[in-house]
C-alpha positions as CSV (number, residue, x, y, z in Angstrom):
1,M,0.0,0.0,0.0
2,L,1.4,3.4,-0.9
3,V,0.3,6.5,0.9
4,T,1.0,10.2,0.0
5,E,0.1,13.1,2.2
6,S,0.5,10.9,5.2
7,W,0.8,13.9,7.6
8,L,2.8,11.7,9.9
9,T,5.4,13.1,12.3
10,E,7.9,11.5,14.6
11,R,5.3,11.5,17.3
12,D,3.1,9.1,15.3
13,T,4.0,5.4,15.8
14,N,3.7,2.8,13.1
15,G,1.2,1.1,15.4
16,L,-1.1,4.0,14.7
17,L,-1.2,3.0,11.0
18,D,-1.2,-0.8,11.6
19,P,-2.4,-1.7,15.1
20,E,-2.4,-5.4,14.3
21,G,1.2,-5.5,13.0
22,A,0.3,-7.0,9.7
23,Y,2.6,-4.8,7.7
24,S,6.2,-3.5,7.7
25,I,5.9,0.2,7.5
26,V,8.5,2.3,5.7
27,R,8.0,6.1,6.0
28,R,9.5,9.4,5.0
29,D,7.9,12.0,7.1
30,R,8.0,15.7,6.2
31,L,10.5,17.3,8.5
32,H,9.4,20.9,8.2
33,G,6.0,22.5,7.8
34,V,2.6,20.9,7.9
35,G,1.3,17.9,6.0
36,G,3.2,16.0,3.4
37,G,5.1,12.7,3.9
38,V,5.0,9.4,2.0
39,C,4.7,5.9,3.3
40,I,4.8,2.3,2.0
41,A,3.2,-0.6,3.9
42,V,4.4,-4.1,2.9
43,R,2.5,-7.2,4.0
44,R,4.6,-9.1,6.6
45,G,6.1,-12.2,5.1
46,L,7.1,-10.5,1.8
47,K,10.7,-9.7,1.3
48,Y,11.5,-6.1,0.6
49,V,14.5,-3.8,0.4
50,E,14.3,0.0,0.8
51,V,16.1,1.5,-2.3
52,C,18.2,4.5,-1.5
53,C,17.1,7.4,-3.7
54,T,17.6,11.1,-3.4
55,A,14.7,13.5,-3.9
56,A,15.4,16.9,-5.3
57,G,13.4,20.0,-6.2
58,G,10.6,19.8,-3.6
59,V,9.8,16.2,-4.1
60,E,9.3,13.7,-1.3
61,L,10.3,10.2,-2.4
62,L,10.3,6.6,-1.1
63,C,11.2,3.5,-3.0
64,D,11.0,-0.2,-2.1
65,D,11.7,-3.4,-4.0
66,V,9.4,-6.2,-3.1
67,V,10.4,-9.8,-4.1
68,S,7.6,-12.3,-4.6
69,F,7.5,-15.6,-6.5
70,N,11.0,-15.0,-7.9
71,S,9.9,-11.6,-9.4
72,K,11.0,-8.2,-8.2
73,F,8.5,-5.3,-8.1
74,R,9.6,-1.7,-7.5
75,F,7.1,0.6,-5.7
76,I,7.7,4.3,-5.6
77,A,5.7,6.7,-3.5
78,T,6.3,10.4,-4.4
79,L,4.7,13.7,-3.5
80,R,5.5,17.1,-5.0
81,Q,5.6,19.7,-2.2
């Protein structure tokens, strides 16, 4: 699941998003200002790797590779500020 405009801050725990712990949560919260932020939730049991990517020009960016059934899928959550 990909989420843009998450509005999450460091005070918001992953348990707020997933109280039953069914997902691995990867987040990139907006550090300054109000709103923004991107998030990817990957179902537990699936292998995933966070891909290091640099956002520029007012873009919030998060990228994960998910491996399932010997196939790799790249998920990118992006938000223009």
